[in-house]
C-alpha positions, 0 to 999 in steps of 0.5 A: 102261703106256699112254701119257698125253697130258699137257696143255701147262700140266702139261708146262711146269710139270714143265719148270720144276720140272726146271730148278730141280732141275738148278740146285739151287734147287727151291722149295717153291712149285714142288714143291707146284704140280707135285704138286697139278697131277699129282694133279688131272690124274690124278683128272680123267683117271682115271689113277693118280697115280703113273703120271701122275707117272712118265710126266710125269717120263719125258716131261720128263727123257728127251724127247731120249732118245726 
């Protein structure tokens, strides 16, 4: 899978979501915002939504590992 260059606002939104998940307080609004932003970015950039979602999760959740 190719490396995707994510915009800063999408990374920030995913980080917010991940922090809420870790704290056990993910809101529907945050989850929806991430989902919609991922779908919009995937469509605009010509990537599969699943590839964008998985790449974003990898970038945010495993940033320290790579």
